[in-house]
C-alpha positions in Angstrom: -18.1 -47.4 18.3 -19.4 -44.8 20.7 -18.6 -41.3 19.5 -19.0 -38.3 21.7 -20.4 -34.9 20.6 -16.9 -33.4 21.2 -15.2 -36.0 19.0 -17.8 -35.3 16.2 -17.1 -31.6 16.4 -13.3 -32.1 16.3 -13.7 -34.5 13.2 -16.1 -32.1 11.5 -13.7 -29.2 12.0 -10.8 -31.2 10.6 -12.8 -32.3 7.6 -13.9 -28.8 6.9 -10.3 -27.5 7.0 -9.2 -30.3 4.7 -12.0 -29.7 2.3 -11.2 -26.0 2.2 -7.6 -26.7 1.2 -8.1 -29.8 -1.0 -7.1 -29.1 -4.6 -6.0 -25.6 -3.8 -2.4 -24.4 -3.9 -1.3 -21.5 -1.8 -2.6 -18.1 -2.9 -0.4 -16.6 -5.5 0.9 -13.2 -4.9 -0.5 -10.4 -7.1 1.5 -9.9 -10.3 4.0 -7.1 -10.0 2.6 -3.9 -11.3 -1.1 -4.9 -11.1 -2.2 -1.5 -9.8 -2.4 1.5 -12.1 -3.1 5.1 -11.3 -4.4 7.6 -13.8 -2.1 10.6 -13.2 -3.5 14.0 -14.1 -0.9 16.7 -14.2 0.0 20.0 -15.8 2.3 19.9 -18.8 5.0 22.5 -19.6 2.4 24.2 -21.9 0.1 24.8 -19.0 -2.4 22.2 -20.2 -3.6 19.3 -18.1 -2.7 15.9 -19.4 -2.9 12.3 -18.2 -0.6 9.3 -18.1 -1.0 5.8 -16.5 1.5 5.0 -13.7 2.0 1.5 -12.6 2.5 1.0 -8.9 4.9 -1.7 -7.7 4.5 -3.3 -4.2 2.5 -2.3 -1.2 2.9 1.4 -0.5 2.0 3.5 2.5 0.4 6.8 1.5 1.3 9.9 3.6 -2.1 11.3 4.3 -2.8 14.9 5.3 -6.6 14.6 5.2 -9.3 12.4 3.8 -12.4 14.0 2.4 -15.6 12.3 1.3 -17.9 14.0 -1.3 -20.7 13.4 -3.6 -22.2 15.3 -6.6 -25.1 14.8 -8.9 -25.0 14.4 -12.7 -23.8 17.3 -14.8 -20.8 19.2 -16.0 -18.4 21.1 -13.7 -16.6 24.3 -14.7 -12.9 24.2 -15.6 -10.7 24.1 -12.6 -7.5 23.0 -11.0 -6.7 20.8 -8.0 -6.5 22.8 -4.8 -3.8 20.4 -3.5 -2.3 17.1 -4.6 -4.7 14.2 -4.0 -5.7 10.7 -4.8 -9.3 10.3 -5.8 -11.2 7.0 -5.5 -14.6 6.7 -7.1 -16.8 4.7 -4.7 -20.0 5.2 -6.7 -20.8 6.3 -10.2 -19.1 7.1 -13.5 -17.7 10.3 -14.9 -15.8 11.6 -17.9 -13.0 14.0 -17.2 -11.9 16.4 -20.0 -8.3 17.7 -19.7 -6.8 20.9 -21.0 -5.1 18.9 -23.8 -8.5 17.9 -25.2 -8.4 14.3 -24.1 -11.2 12.5 -22.3 -10.8 9.8 -19.7 -13.6 7.6 -18.3 -13.4 7.0 -14.5 -15.6 4.4 -12.9 -16.2 2.8 -9.5 -13.0 1.7 -7.9 -10.7 3.7 -10.2 -7.7 5.4 -8.6 -6.7 8.8 -9.9 -3.9 11.1 -8.7 -4.7 14.7 -9.4 -2.0 17.4 -9.3 -2.9 19.8 -12.1 -2.6 22.7 -9.8 -2.0 25.3 -12.5 -2.9 26.1 -16.1 -6.3 25.5 -17.7 -7.1 22.5 -15.5 -9.8 19.9 -16.1 -13.6 19.6 -15.9 -15.7 16.6 -15.1 -19.0 15.4 -16.6 -20.8 13.3 -14.0 -22.6 10.6 -16.1 -24.3 9.3 -13.0 -24.3 10.6 -9.4 -20.8 10.2 -8.1 -19.3 9.7 -4.7 -15.5 10.0 -4.1 -12.9 9.7 -1.4 -10.1 12.3 -1.7 -6.8 11.4 0.0 -4.9 14.6 0.3 -1.1 14.2 0.4 1.7 16.6 1.3 2.8 19.2 -1.2 6.2 17.5 -1.7 4.6 14.1 -2.5 6.2 12.6 -5.7 3.9 10.1 -7.4 6.5 8.6 -9.6 9.0 8.0 -6.8 6.2 6.5 -4.6 5.1 4.2 -7.4 8.5 2.6 -7.6 10.1 0.5 -10.3 9.6 -3.0 -11.5 11.3 -5.7 -9.4 14.5 -7.0 -10.9 14.0 -10.3 -12.9 15.0 -13.2 -10.7 
């Protein structure tokens, strides 16, 4: 049998495609509610507190501005968020202390929504140098409405 170079390339491509899919089912969709956001907000007593909010589905974020920043190790002063924002740690680890006395560890890849714009606020202890992306959202952004609700059982 005389096989041309073109035929070998076609057969090789077909075998590669078959090998890549052999024994593999289609990719499963992500489980509902896989994404969580640490929500830092001001309670009625004026103290910052946190809760975990589960996000359902893929959600567009209304972006006003994106800011990148970095800071070395150390403890910041108490302060409040200048505007509502998501924060994504791209490098480093920090411990955030809230006005209610709780501490929350934030690491690389963690998503935090910060809206404690009043009261005592929070302070951060950079355990290592930290780099963040801040996604600033409109003043009327409602995290809980945006996060949605679990899909109805089918």
